[in-house]
Jmol script that loads the backbone (N, CA, C; Angstrom):
load data "model"
ATOM      1  N   MET A   1       0.838  -1.186   0.000  1.00  0.00           N
ATOM      2  CA  MET A   1       0.000   0.000   0.000  1.00  0.00           C
ATOM      3  C   MET A   1       0.886   1.255   0.000  1.00  0.00           C
ATOM      4  N   SER A   2       0.311   2.357  -0.362  1.00  0.00           N
ATOM      5  CA  SER A   2       1.081   3.595  -0.478  1.00  0.00           C
ATOM      6  C   SER A   2       0.605   4.619   0.535  1.00  0.00           C
ATOM      7  N   GLU A   3       0.998   5.870   0.317  1.00  0.00           N
ATOM      8  CA  GLU A   3       0.576   6.920   1.239  1.00  0.00           C
ATOM      9  C   GLU A   3      -0.857   7.370   0.985  1.00  0.00           C
ATOM     10  N   ILE A   4      -1.533   6.762   0.059  1.00  0.00           N
ATOM     11  CA  ILE A   4      -2.940   7.087  -0.181  1.00  0.00           C
ATOM     12  C   ILE A   4      -3.742   6.752   1.075  1.00  0.00           C
ATOM     13  N   ILE A   5      -3.544   5.562   1.592  1.00  0.00           N
ATOM     14  CA  ILE A   5      -4.144   5.148   2.865  1.00  0.00           C
ATOM     15  C   ILE A   5      -3.012   4.635   3.754  1.00  0.00           C
ATOM     16  N   ASP A   6      -2.902   5.193   4.932  1.00  0.00           N
ATOM     17  CA  ASP A   6      -1.935   4.696   5.909  1.00  0.00           C
ATOM     18  C   ASP A   6      -2.632   3.558   6.658  1.00  0.00           C
ATOM     19  N   LEU A   7      -2.481   2.352   6.125  1.00  0.00           N
ATOM     20  CA  LEU A   7      -3.235   1.213   6.638  1.00  0.00           C
ATOM     21  C   LEU A   7      -2.887   0.885   8.088  1.00  0.00           C
ATOM     22  N   LYS A   8      -1.623   1.021   8.443  1.00  0.00           N
ATOM     23  CA  LYS A   8      -1.223   0.745   9.829  1.00  0.00           C
ATOM     24  C   LYS A   8      -1.961   1.692  10.779  1.00  0.00           C
ATOM     25  N   ASP A   9      -1.969   2.967  10.445  1.00  0.00           N
ATOM     26  CA  ASP A   9      -2.667   3.954  11.268  1.00  0.00           C
ATOM     27  C   ASP A   9      -4.171   3.692  11.282  1.00  0.00           C
ATOM     28  N   ALA A  10      -4.725   3.372  10.121  1.00  0.00           N
ATOM     29  CA  ALA A  10      -6.166   3.107  10.023  1.00  0.00           C
ATOM     30  C   ALA A  10      -6.559   1.932  10.912  1.00  0.00           C
ATOM     31  N   MET A  11      -5.765   0.878  10.883  1.00  0.00           N
ATOM     32  CA  MET A  11      -6.078  -0.297  11.695  1.00  0.00           C
ATOM     33  C   MET A  11      -5.962   0.016  13.192  1.00  0.00           C
ATOM     34  N   GLU A  12      -5.006   0.862  13.555  1.00  0.00           N
ATOM     35  CA  GLU A  12      -4.897   1.269  14.959  1.00  0.00           C
ATOM     36  C   GLU A  12      -6.138   2.047  15.386  1.00  0.00           C
ATOM     37  N   ARG A  13      -6.638   2.897  14.495  1.00  0.00           N
ATOM     38  CA  ARG A  13      -7.814   3.720  14.808  1.00  0.00           C
ATOM     39  C   ARG A  13      -9.055   2.865  15.063  1.00  0.00           C
ATOM     40  N   VAL A  14      -9.156   1.722  14.367  1.00  0.00           N
ATOM     41  CA  VAL A  14     -10.335   0.849  14.519  1.00  0.00           C
ATOM     42  C   VAL A  14     -10.022  -0.381  15.367  1.00  0.00           C
ATOM     43  N   GLN A  15      -8.899  -0.343  16.065  1.00  0.00           N
ATOM     44  CA  GLN A  15      -8.476  -1.442  16.937  1.00  0.00           C
ATOM     45  C   GLN A  15      -8.484  -2.779  16.198  1.00  0.00           C
ATOM     46  N   ASP A  16      -7.926  -2.759  14.989  1.00  0.00           N
ATOM     47  CA  ASP A  16      -7.771  -3.948  14.141  1.00  0.00           C
ATOM     48  C   ASP A  16      -9.091  -4.579  13.707  1.00  0.00           C
ATOM     49  N   ASP A  17     -10.162  -3.818  13.706  1.00  0.00           N
ATOM     50  CA  ASP A  17     -11.470  -4.305  13.257  1.00  0.00           C
ATOM     51  C   ASP A  17     -11.591  -4.049  11.747  1.00  0.00           C
ATOM     52  N   LYS A  18     -11.232  -5.063  10.971  1.00  0.00           N
ATOM     53  CA  LYS A  18     -11.225  -4.930   9.509  1.00  0.00           C
ATOM     54  C   LYS A  18     -12.605  -4.589   8.957  1.00  0.00           C
ATOM     55  N   GLU A  19     -13.624  -5.220   9.501  1.00  0.00           N
ATOM     56  CA  GLU A  19     -14.990  -4.981   9.027  1.00  0.00           C
ATOM     57  C   GLU A  19     -15.400  -3.525   9.258  1.00  0.00           C
ATOM     58  N   LEU A  20     -15.053  -3.005  10.412  1.00  0.00           N
ATOM     59  CA  LEU A  20     -15.368  -1.608  10.722  1.00  0.00           C
ATOM     60  C   LEU A  20     -14.636  -0.666   9.771  1.00  0.00           C
ATOM     61  N   LEU A  21     -13.375  -0.943   9.509  1.00  0.00           N
ATOM     62  CA  LEU A  21     -12.610  -0.088   8.605  1.00  0.00           C
ATOM     63  C   LEU A  21     -13.231  -0.072   7.215  1.00  0.00           C
ATOM     64  N   LEU A  22     -13.605  -1.241   6.713  1.00  0.00           N
ATOM     65  CA  LEU A  22     -14.229  -1.296   5.390  1.00  0.00           C
ATOM     66  C   LEU A  22     -15.554  -0.545   5.381  1.00  0.00           C
ATOM     67  N   GLU A  23     -16.286  -0.621   6.475  1.00  0.00           N
ATOM     68  CA  GLU A  23     -17.549   0.118   6.580  1.00  0.00           C
ATOM     69  C   GLU A  23     -17.293   1.628   6.563  1.00  0.00           C
ATOM     70  N   LEU A  24     -16.257   2.064   7.269  1.00  0.00           N
ATOM     71  CA  LEU A  24     -15.904   3.485   7.271  1.00  0.00           C
ATOM     72  C   LEU A  24     -15.490   3.950   5.877  1.00  0.00           C
ATOM     73  N   PHE A  25     -14.741   3.105   5.174  1.00  0.00           N
ATOM     74  CA  PHE A  25     -14.369   3.433   3.794  1.00  0.00           C
ATOM     75  C   PHE A  25     -15.616   3.599   2.936  1.00  0.00           C
ATOM     76  N   ASP A  26     -16.566   2.676   3.073  1.00  0.00           N
ATOM     77  CA  ASP A  26     -17.801   2.743   2.277  1.00  0.00           C
ATOM     78  C   ASP A  26     -18.598   4.007   2.586  1.00  0.00           C
ATOM     79  N   ILE A  27     -18.690   4.344   3.849  1.00  0.00           N
ATOM     80  CA  ILE A  27     -19.410   5.562   4.240  1.00  0.00           C
ATOM     81  C   ILE A  27     -18.730   6.783   3.630  1.00  0.00           C
ATOM     82  N   PHE A  28     -17.410   6.823   3.704  1.00  0.00           N
ATOM     83  CA  PHE A  28     -16.680   7.957   3.147  1.00  0.00           C
ATOM     84  C   PHE A  28     -16.879   8.050   1.634  1.00  0.00           C
ATOM     85  N   LYS A  29     -16.817   6.913   0.956  1.00  0.00           N
ATOM     86  CA  LYS A  29     -16.992   6.926  -0.505  1.00  0.00           C
ATOM     87  C   LYS A  29     -18.374   7.441  -0.888  1.00  0.00           C
ATOM     88  N   GLU A  30     -19.356   7.213  -0.048  1.00  0.00           N
ATOM     89  CA  GLU A  30     -20.715   7.698  -0.308  1.00  0.00           C
ATOM     90  C   GLU A  30     -20.865   9.177   0.060  1.00  0.00           C
ATOM     91  N   ASP A  31     -20.233   9.583   1.150  1.00  0.00           N
ATOM     92  CA  ASP A  31     -20.383  10.950   1.652  1.00  0.00           C
ATOM     93  C   ASP A  31     -19.527  11.982   0.919  1.00  0.00           C
ATOM     94  N   PHE A  32     -18.418  11.541   0.335  1.00  0.00           N
ATOM     95  CA  PHE A  32     -17.492  12.507  -0.249  1.00  0.00           C
ATOM     96  C   PHE A  32     -18.048  13.260  -1.461  1.00  0.00           C
ATOM     97  N   PRO A  33     -18.650  12.598  -2.457  1.00  0.00           N
ATOM     98  CA  PRO A  33     -19.065  13.343  -3.663  1.00  0.00           C
ATOM     99  C   PRO A  33     -19.965  14.556  -3.404  1.00  0.00           C
ATOM    100  N   PRO A  34     -20.998  14.458  -2.554  1.00  0.00           N
ATOM    101  CA  PRO A  34     -21.786  15.678  -2.324  1.00  0.00           C
ATOM    102  C   PRO A  34     -20.997  16.778  -1.608  1.00  0.00           C
ATOM    103  N   LYS A  35     -20.071  16.383  -0.754  1.00  0.00           N
ATOM    104  CA  LYS A  35     -19.242  17.384  -0.076  1.00  0.00           C
ATOM    105  C   LYS A  35     -18.269  18.027  -1.059  1.00  0.00           C
ATOM    106  N   ARG A  36     -17.749  17.223  -1.980  1.00  0.00           N
ATOM    107  CA  ARG A  36     -16.880  17.772  -3.024  1.00  0.00           C
ATOM    108  C   ARG A  36     -17.662  18.794  -3.842  1.00  0.00           C
ATOM    109  N   ASP A  37     -18.886  18.466  -4.207  1.00  0.00           N
ATOM    110  CA  ASP A  37     -19.707  19.406  -4.975  1.00  0.00           C
ATOM    111  C   ASP A  37     -19.961  20.683  -4.177  1.00  0.00           C
ATOM    112  N   LEU A  38     -20.218  20.536  -2.892  1.00  0.00           N
ATOM    113  CA  LEU A  38     -20.496  21.686  -2.040  1.00  0.00           C
ATOM    114  C   LEU A  38     -19.280  22.604  -1.920  1.00  0.00           C
ATOM    115  N   ILE A  39     -18.096  22.023  -1.747  1.00  0.00           N
ATOM    116  CA  ILE A  39     -16.903  22.861  -1.599  1.00  0.00           C
ATOM    117  C   ILE A  39     -16.553  23.531  -2.928  1.00  0.00           C
ATOM    118  N   ARG A  40     -16.790  22.844  -4.037  1.00  0.00           N
ATOM    119  CA  ARG A  40     -16.539  23.463  -5.351  1.00  0.00           C
ATOM    120  C   ARG A  40     -17.506  24.624  -5.594  1.00  0.00           C
ATOM    121  N   THR A  41     -18.766  24.435  -5.246  1.00  0.00           N
ATOM    122  CA  THR A  41     -19.748  25.515  -5.403  1.00  0.00           C
ATOM    123  C   THR A  41     -19.372  26.704  -4.520  1.00  0.00           C
ATOM    124  N   ALA A  42     -18.968  26.428  -3.294  1.00  0.00           N
ATOM    125  CA  ALA A  42     -18.536  27.503  -2.396  1.00  0.00           C
ATOM    126  C   ALA A  42     -17.335  28.238  -2.983  1.00  0.00           C
ATOM    127  N   PHE A  43     -16.402  27.501  -3.574  1.00  0.00           N
ATOM    128  CA  PHE A  43     -15.231  28.112  -4.208  1.00  0.00           C
ATOM    129  C   PHE A  43     -15.661  29.019  -5.357  1.00  0.00           C
ATOM    130  N   GLU A  44     -16.536  28.505  -6.216  1.00  0.00           N
ATOM    131  CA  GLU A  44     -16.989  29.276  -7.376  1.00  0.00           C
ATOM    132  C   GLU A  44     -17.730  30.544  -6.964  1.00  0.00           C
ATOM    133  N   LYS A  45     -18.438  30.497  -5.843  1.00  0.00           N
ATOM    134  CA  LYS A  45     -19.197  31.660  -5.352  1.00  0.00           C
ATOM    135  C   LYS A  45     -18.384  32.519  -4.384  1.00  0.00           C
ATOM    136  N   ASN A  46     -17.142  32.115  -4.136  1.00  0.00           N
ATOM    137  CA  ASN A  46     -16.278  32.773  -3.156  1.00  0.00           C
ATOM    138  C   ASN A  46     -16.959  32.854  -1.786  1.00  0.00           C
ATOM    139  N   ASP A  47     -17.634  31.765  -1.432  1.00  0.00           N
ATOM    140  CA  ASP A  47     -18.309  31.643  -0.137  1.00  0.00           C
ATOM    141  C   ASP A  47     -17.312  31.024   0.847  1.00  0.00           C
ATOM    142  N   VAL A  48     -16.527  31.892   1.449  1.00  0.00           N
ATOM    143  CA  VAL A  48     -15.427  31.448   2.306  1.00  0.00           C
ATOM    144  C   VAL A  48     -15.933  30.662   3.513  1.00  0.00           C
ATOM    145  N   ILE A  49     -17.042  31.081   4.081  1.00  0.00           N
ATOM    146  CA  ILE A  49     -17.547  30.419   5.291  1.00  0.00           C
ATOM    147  C   ILE A  49     -17.929  28.969   4.996  1.00  0.00           C
ATOM    148  N   THR A  50     -18.739  28.757   3.958  1.00  0.00           N
ATOM    149  CA  THR A  50     -19.127  27.385   3.601  1.00  0.00           C
ATOM    150  C   THR A  50     -17.906  26.582   3.190  1.00  0.00           C
ATOM    151  N   PHE A  51     -17.019  27.198   2.407  1.00  0.00           N
ATOM    152  CA  PHE A  51     -15.796  26.530   1.960  1.00  0.00           C
ATOM    153  C   PHE A  51     -15.011  26.006   3.159  1.00  0.00           C
ATOM    154  N   GLN A  52     -14.798  26.871   4.138  1.00  0.00           N
ATOM    155  CA  GLN A  52     -13.999  26.484   5.297  1.00  0.00           C
ATOM    156  C   GLN A  52     -14.703  25.412   6.119  1.00  0.00           C
ATOM    157  N   GLN A  53     -16.016  25.520   6.263  1.00  0.00           N
ATOM    158  CA  GLN A  53     -16.763  24.514   7.031  1.00  0.00           C
ATOM    159  C   GLN A  53     -16.657  23.137   6.378  1.00  0.00           C
ATOM    160  N   VAL A  54     -16.817  23.091   5.061  1.00  0.00           N
ATOM    161  CA  VAL A  54     -16.736  21.806   4.355  1.00  0.00           C
ATOM    162  C   VAL A  54     -15.306  21.281   4.396  1.00  0.00           C
ATOM    163  N   ALA A  55     -14.334  22.165   4.164  1.00  0.00           N
ATOM    164  CA  ALA A  55     -12.927  21.746   4.208  1.00  0.00           C
ATOM    165  C   ALA A  55     -12.581  21.179   5.583  1.00  0.00           C
ATOM    166  N   HIS A  56     -13.061  21.827   6.620  1.00  0.00           N
ATOM    167  CA  HIS A  56     -12.785  21.358   7.985  1.00  0.00           C
ATOM    168  C   HIS A  56     -13.397  19.973   8.219  1.00  0.00           C
ATOM    169  N   GLY A  57     -14.626  19.788   7.758  1.00  0.00           N
ATOM    170  CA  GLY A  57     -15.270  18.479   7.892  1.00  0.00           C
ATOM    171  C   GLY A  57     -14.538  17.394   7.125  1.00  0.00           C
ATOM    172  N   LEU A  58     -14.103  17.729   5.914  1.00  0.00           N
ATOM    173  CA  LEU A  58     -13.352  16.758   5.112  1.00  0.00           C
ATOM    174  C   LEU A  58     -11.998  16.451   5.744  1.00  0.00           C
ATOM    175  N   LYS A  59     -11.398  17.458   6.356  1.00  0.00           N
ATOM    176  CA  LYS A  59     -10.124  17.238   7.054  1.00  0.00           C
ATOM    177  C   LYS A  59     -10.312  16.183   8.139  1.00  0.00           C
ATOM    178  N   GLY A  60     -11.378  16.310   8.908  1.00  0.00           N
ATOM    179  CA  GLY A  60     -11.646  15.335   9.958  1.00  0.00           C
ATOM    180  C   GLY A  60     -11.956  13.956   9.411  1.00  0.00           C
ATOM    181  N   ALA A  61     -12.786  13.910   8.378  1.00  0.00           N
ATOM    182  CA  ALA A  61     -13.186  12.620   7.800  1.00  0.00           C
ATOM    183  C   ALA A  61     -11.997  11.885   7.201  1.00  0.00           C
ATOM    184  N   THR A  62     -11.157  12.613   6.469  1.00  0.00           N
ATOM    185  CA  THR A  62     -10.003  11.960   5.846  1.00  0.00           C
ATOM    186  C   THR A  62      -8.981  11.537   6.891  1.00  0.00           C
ATOM    187  N   GLY A  63      -8.884  12.291   7.972  1.00  0.00           N
ATOM    188  CA  GLY A  63      -8.000  11.895   9.061  1.00  0.00           C
ATOM    189  C   GLY A  63      -8.494  10.643   9.754  1.00  0.00           C
ATOM    190  N   ASN A  64      -9.801  10.558   9.944  1.00  0.00           N
ATOM    191  CA  ASN A  64     -10.381   9.399  10.626  1.00  0.00           C
ATOM    192  C   ASN A  64     -10.165   8.093   9.875  1.00  0.00           C
ATOM    193  N   ILE A  65     -10.087   8.152   8.546  1.00  0.00           N
ATOM    194  CA  ILE A  65      -9.876   6.927   7.762  1.00  0.00           C
ATOM    195  C   ILE A  65      -8.430   6.800   7.289  1.00  0.00           C
ATOM    196  N   SER A  66      -7.562   7.673   7.789  1.00  0.00           N
ATOM    197  CA  SER A  66      -6.128   7.632   7.477  1.00  0.00           C
ATOM    198  C   SER A  66      -5.850   7.730   5.980  1.00  0.00           C
ATOM    199  N   ALA A  67      -6.643   8.559   5.299  1.00  0.00           N
ATOM    200  CA  ALA A  67      -6.416   8.829   3.871  1.00  0.00           C
ATOM    201  C   ALA A  67      -5.391   9.957   3.799  1.00  0.00           C
ATOM    202  N   ALA A  68      -4.123   9.586   3.876  1.00  0.00           N
ATOM    203  CA  ALA A  68      -3.036  10.535   4.128  1.00  0.00           C
ATOM    204  C   ALA A  68      -2.949  11.658   3.099  1.00  0.00           C
ATOM    205  N   GLN A  69      -2.956  11.334   1.808  1.00  0.00           N
ATOM    206  CA  GLN A  69      -2.849  12.372   0.782  1.00  0.00           C
ATOM    207  C   GLN A  69      -4.039  13.316   0.835  1.00  0.00           C
ATOM    208  N   MET A  70      -5.228  12.755   0.896  1.00  0.00           N
ATOM    209  CA  MET A  70      -6.429  13.583   0.939  1.00  0.00           C
ATOM    210  C   MET A  70      -6.437  14.445   2.200  1.00  0.00           C
ATOM    211  N   HIS A  71      -5.997  13.880   3.299  1.00  0.00           N
ATOM    212  CA  HIS A  71      -5.974  14.629   4.553  1.00  0.00           C
ATOM    213  C   HIS A  71      -5.060  15.851   4.429  1.00  0.00           C
ATOM    214  N   ALA A  72      -3.882  15.661   3.861  1.00  0.00           N
ATOM    215  CA  ALA A  72      -2.950  16.781   3.690  1.00  0.00           C
ATOM    216  C   ALA A  72      -3.568  17.872   2.811  1.00  0.00           C
ATOM    217  N   THR A  73      -4.260  17.476   1.760  1.00  0.00           N
ATOM    218  CA  THR A  73      -4.912  18.446   0.883  1.00  0.00           C
ATOM    219  C   THR A  73      -6.033  19.164   1.626  1.00  0.00           C
ATOM    220  N   CYS A  74      -6.794  18.431   2.410  1.00  0.00           N
ATOM    221  CA  CYS A  74      -7.895  19.039   3.167  1.00  0.00           C
ATOM    222  C   CYS A  74      -7.380  19.981   4.248  1.00  0.00           C
ATOM    223  N   VAL A  75      -6.242  19.661   4.835  1.00  0.00           N
ATOM    224  CA  VAL A  75      -5.617  20.573   5.801  1.00  0.00           C
ATOM    225  C   VAL A  75      -5.284  21.893   5.103  1.00  0.00           C
ATOM    226  N   ALA A  76      -4.701  21.794   3.905  1.00  0.00           N
ATOM    227  CA  ALA A  76      -4.358  23.003   3.146  1.00  0.00           C
ATOM    228  C   ALA A  76      -5.613  23.800   2.778  1.00  0.00           C
ATOM    229  N   LEU A  77      -6.672  23.106   2.357  1.00  0.00           N
ATOM    230  CA  LEU A  77      -7.930  23.787   2.029  1.00  0.00           C
ATOM    231  C   LEU A  77      -8.520  24.464   3.266  1.00  0.00           C
ATOM    232  N   ASP A  78      -8.457  23.789   4.396  1.00  0.00           N
ATOM    233  CA  ASP A  78      -8.962  24.343   5.649  1.00  0.00           C
ATOM    234  C   ASP A  78      -8.199  25.617   6.009  1.00  0.00           C
ATOM    235  N   HIS A  79      -6.888  25.599   5.826  1.00  0.00           N
ATOM    236  CA  HIS A  79      -6.079  26.788   6.120  1.00  0.00           C
ATOM    237  C   HIS A  79      -6.468  27.954   5.215  1.00  0.00           C
ATOM    238  N   LEU A  80      -6.700  27.673   3.926  1.00  0.00           N
ATOM    239  CA  LEU A  80      -7.134  28.739   3.020  1.00  0.00           C
ATOM    240  C   LEU A  80      -8.431  29.361   3.522  1.00  0.00           C
ATOM    241  N   GLY A  81      -9.370  28.498   3.909  1.00  0.00           N
ATOM    242  CA  GLY A  81     -10.643  28.999   4.416  1.00  0.00           C
ATOM    243  C   GLY A  81     -10.473  29.827   5.675  1.00  0.00           C
ATOM    244  N   LYS A  82      -9.644  29.350   6.589  1.00  0.00           N
ATOM    245  CA  LYS A  82      -9.408  30.089   7.839  1.00  0.00           C
ATOM    246  C   LYS A  82      -8.736  31.428   7.573  1.00  0.00           C
ATOM    247  N   ASP A  83      -7.873  31.454   6.546  1.00  0.00           N
ATOM    248  CA  ASP A  83      -7.187  32.699   6.186  1.00  0.00           C
ATOM    249  C   ASP A  83      -8.105  33.662   5.443  1.00  0.00           C
ATOM    250  N   GLY A  84      -9.262  33.168   4.975  1.00  0.00           N
ATOM    251  CA  GLY A  84     -10.232  34.029   4.315  1.00  0.00           C
ATOM    252  C   GLY A  84      -9.977  34.292   2.848  1.00  0.00           C
ATOM    253  N   ASP A  85      -8.988  33.605   2.260  1.00  0.00           N
ATOM    254  CA  ASP A  85      -8.688  33.795   0.834  1.00  0.00           C
ATOM    255  C   ASP A  85      -8.624  32.430   0.163  1.00  0.00           C
ATOM    256  N   ILE A  86      -9.690  32.081  -0.548  1.00  0.00           N
ATOM    257  CA  ILE A  86      -9.767  30.771  -1.198  1.00  0.00           C
ATOM    258  C   ILE A  86      -9.481  30.865  -2.693  1.00  0.00           C
ATOM    259  N   SER A  87      -9.002  32.015  -3.151  1.00  0.00           N
ATOM    260  CA  SER A  87      -8.781  32.218  -4.586  1.00  0.00           C
ATOM    261  C   SER A  87      -7.786  31.219  -5.175  1.00  0.00           C
ATOM    262  N   GLY A  88      -6.872  30.720  -4.379  1.00  0.00           N
ATOM    263  CA  GLY A  88      -5.861  29.784  -4.870  1.00  0.00           C
ATOM    264  C   GLY A  88      -6.209  28.322  -4.680  1.00  0.00           C
ATOM    265  N   ALA A  89      -7.479  28.023  -4.476  1.00  0.00           N
ATOM    266  CA  ALA A  89      -7.879  26.655  -4.125  1.00  0.00           C
ATOM    267  C   ALA A  89      -8.066  25.722  -5.316  1.00  0.00           C
ATOM    268  N   GLN A  90      -8.120  26.232  -6.530  1.00  0.00           N
ATOM    269  CA  GLN A  90      -8.450  25.392  -7.686  1.00  0.00           C
ATOM    270  C   GLN A  90      -7.533  24.175  -7.810  1.00  0.00           C
ATOM    271  N   ALA A  91      -6.236  24.386  -7.723  1.00  0.00           N
ATOM    272  CA  ALA A  91      -5.294  23.270  -7.874  1.00  0.00           C
ATOM    273  C   ALA A  91      -5.490  22.234  -6.765  1.00  0.00           C
ATOM    274  N   LEU A  92      -5.763  22.697  -5.558  1.00  0.00           N
ATOM    275  CA  LEU A  92      -5.990  21.768  -4.450  1.00  0.00           C
ATOM    276  C   LEU A  92      -7.279  20.977  -4.648  1.00  0.00           C
ATOM    277  N   LEU A  93      -8.319  21.641  -5.141  1.00  0.00           N
ATOM    278  CA  LEU A  93      -9.584  20.939  -5.399  1.00  0.00           C
ATOM    279  C   LEU A  93      -9.411  19.896  -6.499  1.00  0.00           C
ATOM    280  N   ASP A  94      -8.641  20.246  -7.529  1.00  0.00           N
ATOM    281  CA  ASP A  94      -8.364  19.278  -8.599  1.00  0.00           C
ATOM    282  C   ASP A  94      -7.570  18.090  -8.055  1.00  0.00           C
ATOM    283  N   ALA A  95      -6.588  18.382  -7.203  1.00  0.00           N
ATOM    284  CA  ALA A  95      -5.794  17.313  -6.586  1.00  0.00           C
ATOM    285  C   ALA A  95      -6.681  16.426  -5.722  1.00  0.00           C
ATOM    286  N   LEU A  96      -7.615  17.032  -5.007  1.00  0.00           N
ATOM    287  CA  LEU A  96      -8.518  16.269  -4.147  1.00  0.00           C
ATOM    288  C   LEU A  96      -9.347  15.277  -4.962  1.00  0.00           C
ATOM    289  N   ASP A  97      -9.814  15.701  -6.130  1.00  0.00           N
ATOM    290  CA  ASP A  97     -10.565  14.791  -7.002  1.00  0.00           C
ATOM    291  C   ASP A  97      -9.704  13.602  -7.430  1.00  0.00           C
ATOM    292  N   GLN A  98      -8.466  13.882  -7.812  1.00  0.00           N
ATOM    293  CA  GLN A  98      -7.552  12.807  -8.223  1.00  0.00           C
ATOM    294  C   GLN A  98      -7.247  11.882  -7.050  1.00  0.00           C
ATOM    295  N   GLN A  99      -7.061  12.457  -5.895  1.00  0.00           N
ATOM    296  CA  GLN A  99      -6.759  11.661  -4.711  1.00  0.00           C
ATOM    297  C   GLN A  99      -7.943  10.796  -4.300  1.00  0.00           C
ATOM    298  N   PHE A 100      -9.151  11.306  -4.488  1.00  0.00           N
ATOM    299  CA  PHE A 100     -10.333  10.507  -4.170  1.00  0.00           C
ATOM    300  C   PHE A 100     -10.420   9.299  -5.093  1.00  0.00           C
ATOM    301  N   ALA A 101     -10.135   9.498  -6.370  1.00  0.00           N
ATOM    302  CA  ALA A 101     -10.140   8.372  -7.314  1.00  0.00           C
ATOM    303  C   ALA A 101      -9.104   7.329  -6.890  1.00  0.00           C
ATOM    304  N   ALA A 102      -7.927   7.789  -6.496  1.00  0.00           N
ATOM    305  CA  ALA A 102      -6.884   6.870  -6.036  1.00  0.00           C
ATOM    306  C   ALA A 102      -7.303   6.186  -4.734  1.00  0.00           C
ATOM    307  N   PHE A 103      -7.955   6.925  -3.849  1.00  0.00           N
ATOM    308  CA  PHE A 103      -8.443   6.344  -2.597  1.00  0.00           C
ATOM    309  C   PHE A 103      -9.426   5.212  -2.877  1.00  0.00           C
ATOM    310  N   GLN A 104     -10.356   5.439  -3.795  1.00  0.00           N
ATOM    311  CA  GLN A 104     -11.348   4.410  -4.114  1.00  0.00           C
ATOM    312  C   GLN A 104     -10.664   3.126  -4.585  1.00  0.00           C
ATOM    313  N   LYS A 105      -9.669   3.267  -5.438  1.00  0.00           N
ATOM    314  CA  LYS A 105      -8.938   2.091  -5.934  1.00  0.00           C
ATOM    315  C   LYS A 105      -8.211   1.387  -4.793  1.00  0.00           C
ATOM    316  N   GLU A 106      -7.540   2.164  -3.973  1.00  0.00           N
ATOM    317  CA  GLU A 106      -6.779   1.552  -2.880  1.00  0.00           C
ATOM    318  C   GLU A 106      -7.705   0.914  -1.851  1.00  0.00           C
ATOM    319  N   ALA A 107      -8.842   1.533  -1.585  1.00  0.00           N
ATOM    320  CA  ALA A 107      -9.807   0.953  -0.647  1.00  0.00           C
ATOM    321  C   ALA A 107     -10.288  -0.401  -1.160  1.00  0.00           C
ATOM    322  N   GLU A 108     -10.465  -0.522  -2.466  1.00  0.00           N
ATOM    323  CA  GLU A 108     -10.852  -1.815  -3.047  1.00  0.00           C
ATOM    324  C   GLU A 108      -9.741  -2.842  -2.881  1.00  0.00           C
ATOM    325  N   GLU A 109      -8.500  -2.409  -3.024  1.00  0.00           N
ATOM    326  CA  GLU A 109      -7.364  -3.316  -2.815  1.00  0.00           C
ATOM    327  C   GLU A 109      -7.306  -3.782  -1.359  1.00  0.00           C
ATOM    328  N   VAL A 110      -7.553  -2.868  -0.442  1.00  0.00           N
ATOM    329  CA  VAL A 110      -7.580  -3.231   0.981  1.00  0.00           C
ATOM    330  C   VAL A 110      -8.688  -4.251   1.225  1.00  0.00           C
ATOM    331  N   LYS A 111      -9.846  -4.016   0.636  1.00  0.00           N
ATOM    332  CA  LYS A 111     -10.974  -4.940   0.792  1.00  0.00           C
ATOM    333  C   LYS A 111     -10.606  -6.332   0.289  1.00  0.00           C
ATOM    334  N   LYS A 112      -9.969  -6.399  -0.873  1.00  0.00           N
ATOM    335  CA  LYS A 112      -9.541  -7.693  -1.430  1.00  0.00           C
ATOM    336  C   LYS A 112      -8.527  -8.366  -0.507  1.00  0.00           C
ATOM    337  N   LYS A 113      -7.610  -7.579   0.008  1.00  0.00           N
ATOM    338  CA  LYS A 113      -6.586  -8.113   0.913  1.00  0.00           C
ATOM    339  C   LYS A 113      -7.237  -8.701   2.168  1.00  0.00           C
ATOM    340  N   PHE A 114      -8.202  -7.989   2.727  1.00  0.00           N
ATOM    341  CA  PHE A 114      -8.864  -8.449   3.942  1.00  0.00           C
ATOM    342  C   PHE A 114      -9.731  -9.677   3.693  1.00  0.00           C
ATOM    343  N   GLN A 115     -10.350  -9.749   2.533  1.00  0.00           N
ATOM    344  CA  GLN A 115     -11.261 -10.852   2.237  1.00  0.00           C
ATOM    345  C   GLN A 115     -10.548 -12.051   1.628  1.00  0.00           C
ATOM    346  N   GLY A 116      -9.330 -11.822   1.167  1.00  0.00           N
ATOM    347  CA  GLY A 116      -8.594 -12.887   0.496  1.00  0.00           C
ATOM    348  C   GLY A 116      -7.915 -13.773   1.448  1.00  0.00           C
TER     349      GLY A 116
END
end "model"
wireframe off; spacefill off
backbone 0.3
color backbone group
């Protein structure tokens, strides 16, 4: 596995409960797309408050599932929101989309590993 998911950290967070971890991954995969849409809309409207709130929530969610790359990006997005200037967020939002696609693939690999 790579830095997309820090599996050792993730397993520590769920006390080695593989089923729980897979459930958390599934919940995140379902919850992320509407939040991604919300943060993009906030960016396009320069709605700093909504942007920061969504970024902060995503920071927590990605940290909880040990999605290391996404978490780092969400930390950066959260900082932009807290600083009140989200004009430079486009590249980070694009990276977040790519990282989510990579997360989905890696989560499937983890699932295969656990079930195999």
